[in-house]
N, C-alpha and C positions, 0 to 999 in steps of 0.2 A: 400288909398295909391296910390301914383302916379306910373306910368309905370316905371320911372327911379328907384324909390325906390324898386319896386318889383324886377327889374332886379339885383339891387345891392344885395338884399337879396339872390337871387338865386345864384349869383356868389360868395357869401361869402364862403370861404373854410370850409369844414366840419372837425370837430375835430376827428382825428383818434385815437382810443384806442390802446395803446401799451401793450404788455405783459411784464412779468418780464425780466429784464436783467439777464445775467448769474451771475453777481456779486450779485444781489439781491437774486437770487435763492440760491446761495451758502451761503449767510448770513442766510436765513431762515433755510436751512438744518443744519447749524452749531448750530443755536439756539435750534432746535429740538434735535440734538445729545447731546447738553449740558444738556437739561432738562431730557432726558432719562438717561444720566450718573448720574444725581443727584437723580433720582427717583428709579433706579434699586436697589441700595443698601438698600434703605428703604423698597422696595417691597420684596427683598430677606429676610431682617430681619423680616418683618411681616410674611412671610411664615415659617421661622424657629420658630417663637413664636407660630404660629398656630399648627405646627407639634408637638412642645413640649407639648402644651396644650392637644392635642389629645392623645398623648402618656400617659400623666398623667391620663387622664380619663380612658384609657384602663387599666392602672395599678390599679386604684381604683376599677374598675369592677372586676378584677381578685381577689383583696383582699376581696371584698364582697362575691364573690363566694367561696373563700377559708374559710372565716369565717363560712359560711353556711355549707360547707362540714365538717368542724371540729365539729360544733354543732351536726351534724347528725351522726358523727363517733367517739363519746366518746373522744372528745378533741384532736384527732390525728391531726398531721400536714400533709397536702397533699404533695405528691411528694417524700416521703421516701420509700425506698425498703421494709420497715417493715410495712408500712401503706397502702397507695393506690396501691403500687406495690407488696404487700405481696401475692396476689393471683397468681402471676407469679413465686412464689417459690414452689418447690415441689421435690419429689423424684420419678422418676428421674427428674432433673431440666429441664424445657422446654428450648429449644434452640432458639425459635422464639416467640415473644410476640403475644398475642391475646386479644380481648376485648378492654377495654377503653384505656389502656396505651400501648405505642409503645415500652417501656422498663420500668424497675422498678423505674427509676428516673423521669418518666414523670409525671408532675403535670397538664399539659394542657389538655391532653386527659381525665383524670378523672373529671376535672372541666367542660368539654364541655357540658355534658348532663345536669348538674345543671344550666348551663347558656343558655340552649336552642339552643346550636350550633350543627347543624347537620353535622356529619362527616362520611365518610365510616368506617364501623366497622372493627377492626382488626380480621382477620380470621385464624391466626396462620401460615400464609405463608409469605415468604419474600416479594413478590409483595404486599400482603395485608398490611403489616407494612409500606412499602414504600408509598403506596397510602395514608394511614392515616397520616403519618408523613408529607408528602407534603401538605396535606389539613390543618394540624395544623399550620405549620410554615408560611403559606401564608394567613391564615384567619385573618380578621381585629380584631377579638376578642383577638388574641394572638400576634399581630404584631405591633411593634413600627413604627410610621409614618415616622421616620427618618432613619429607617434601610434599606439601599439600598445595603447591602453587600450580596454576594452569598457564600454559604458553599458547599464544595465538600465532597464526600464520603471518610471515613477513614476505618471504620470497621462495621460489622453487615450488615443487609439488605441494599442494595444499592438503595437509593432514588434519585440518580442523583444529579445534581447541581441545587440548588434553594435557596431561601431566608435563610439566617442565622437565627437560633433561636433568637428571640428578647430579651427574658427575662430569667434571671437565679435566682436561690435561693442560699443561703448560706448553704454549705453542712453540717456544724457542727450542724445545727438545726435538721438535718435529721437522725443522727446516734443514735443507742442504745449504751450506754457506757457499754462495756463488754470485757472480756478477750478472748472470743472464740465465734464462731458461735453457738455452742451448748448452751452456757450461754445466748446468745441473743435470742435463740428460733428459729434460722434459720440454722440448721446444714447444712454444705456444703458451706455456703457463705464465701467469702474471706474477710479479714480485709479491711475495706473501702467500703463495700457494705451495708448490713443491720446494721453492728456494726463497732465500732472503738475502738481499744484496748489501745489507748494512746501511740502508738509506736513512734510517733514523738513528737515535742515540745509542741503541744496542748494537755492538760490534761483536759478532760471534767469531770464535777461533777459525783460522783459515782452513783447517782440514775437517771441519765439523760436518757430519751428516747424522741422520737418526739411527745411531747405534748405541747400545747400552754401554759398550766399552769406552765411549767418548764423553759420557756425561760428567764424569768425576766419581766421587764416592757414592755408590748407590744408596747408602744409608742417609745421605744428606740431600738427596734430590727427590722432589715430589713427582710421583707417577700419576696418581688420580686423586681428586679432591672434591668435596662438596662444592657445587657451583650453581650459578644461576644464569647461564647464558641463554638468551641475550637480555640483560636487564640493566637499567640505570635508575638514577634518582627520579627521572621524569619519563621513564619508559618501562611499562609493565612487561613481564617476560614474553618474548616471542622467539621464533626460530627461522633460520634461513637454510633451506634444503637445496638451494641451487647448486648445480655442479661446479660453476666457476667461483664458488665462495672462497674468499681469502681470509687470512688472519684467524683461522681456526674454525670457520663455518659454524655449525651448530654444536660442536663438541669440544673445542679448545679455545684458549684465551691467552692474552699476553702475560697475565700474572697480576696478583692483587697489589703489588707495589706500585703499579702504574696508576696515575690519577689524571682526571681532566675530561672535559667535554668532548675533545677530539681524539686524544691519544690514550685515554684511560682504560681501565679494565671494564669489560662488558659482562663479566661473570661475578666480579667481586668489587663493586663500586663502593669505595669507602669515603666518599666526599663528606659524609655527615659525621665522621669521627672528628673529635675536637682538633682544631688547628688545620683541617684540610679543606676549608672553604665553605662547606655546607651547601645549602640551596635555598630556593624560595619557599614560602609558606605552603605552596601547592605541591611540593615534591615530597618524596618519602625517603626514609633512611634505607637505602637499597641493600644494606648489609643483611637485612632480614631474609633476602632471597638465597644468598650463598652461604651464610653462617647460621645454620638451623639448629644448633645443639646447645644453646645457652641454657643456664640453669633456670631462668625465668623468661619473661618477655621484656627485654631491655627497652627503655624509652627511646624515642627519636633523638638522635644526637648524644647517645650514651657514650661514656668514656671508652677509649680504646681497650680492646680485649673483653668488653662486655658481651659482644657477640662471639660465638664459638662455632668452629667447624671441624669436621673430620677430614683427614687426609692419609694416604698411604704412600710410602716411599718405594723406590725401585728395588730395595732389598726385601720388601714385603712387610716391614713393620708399620703399624698404624698409630696415629696419635690424634688427640683432640686439642686444638690450639685456639686461643683468642685471636680476634681478627688482626691485631697488630703483629703478634708472633707468627701468625699464618702468612704474613706478608713479607717475611724476610727474603730479600731478593736473591740471596745466595742459594736458596733451595729451589728457585724457579728458573735458573739459568745454567747452561752447561759450564763446566770448568773452563777458565781462561777467557770467558766472555768479558768484554770491557764496555762500561756504560760511559759514553763520552761526556754527557752532561746530565744534570739532575732536573731539567725543566719539567719533565713529565713524571717525576717520582713523588709520591705522597710526602708532604713535609714531616709528618710524624714518623715515617719510615726513615727518612734522611737523618732525623735526630736520633732515633732509637739505635740505628746501626752505624752511626758516625760516618755516613757516606760523603764522598766528595767527587767532583768531576773526574772522570776517568778511572773510577774504582774498578778493580779487577776481581772477578769471581774465583774463589778457590775451590778446592775439591769438596 
């Protein structure tokens, strides 16, 4: 290489690397934001599906434990004041629960030992009941993965504010059909505790008591379900832990087909479903509490079946149903139950299932 060529090479300007311009940087940021906006709904949907699947697995686990409990306890259904809660009846009547159940309607506490769930034992004091109740309602074995609602104290031992009870039972599976507490074998109980006298429109079969052999087809009857007791369109979730609690206490309810301010469901209030009456501007669509597995977030007053919930049947199979399908009265009442009139049944349920006064529940 000649000296001149070498000098020319040395004098050749070096290529200077430049950074992104502001416009290029903004373009990249915009592309990333667009991708995130496209991916987030898919990710949120995947998370909802995962939570729904986890919830269904939890319900199946509870159903298996319930079946084992019934087998060990002469076909009794767990969660009834006359079965797993019978030990809390007496004379004089205890005012505070002790042992496995936090009240006579509690099905979770009695199942805990069979499931290997360690909980603080109830000791017959208000603080003891509160500790056990809080342990139950926040334990993964009894909690819906989509339940983010808090429940406050209403009556009985005060356990403060914590997670709403996730799952409820249908109360009519848990009653003895009797005209009095003495006939039911639990003198001193009020109507709506261990027994039900048929004082309202629902008339249970004469021989009914909480036994799995008397409910009808186990594949057609709901054992446990997503719920939100106690909640309404104008009442945020709370709980009643009192010993004399009637109509399901903190754990059970009449069923989602019932509607109204006085006789309606307190776990599955569907008044905002179209055709069911709605509420004032200050009230909420209470379906959000008990139907927690919708594909998105349905608006207030959304059409029937927009809200979805999980349930498990007495035979152990689980399903996800829209709020109207969920409310089929035939799956919430024992076989041969008669409903004398439709005054407290949701209008959309009446229309959907072709109900008339005096309809009789099949298997």
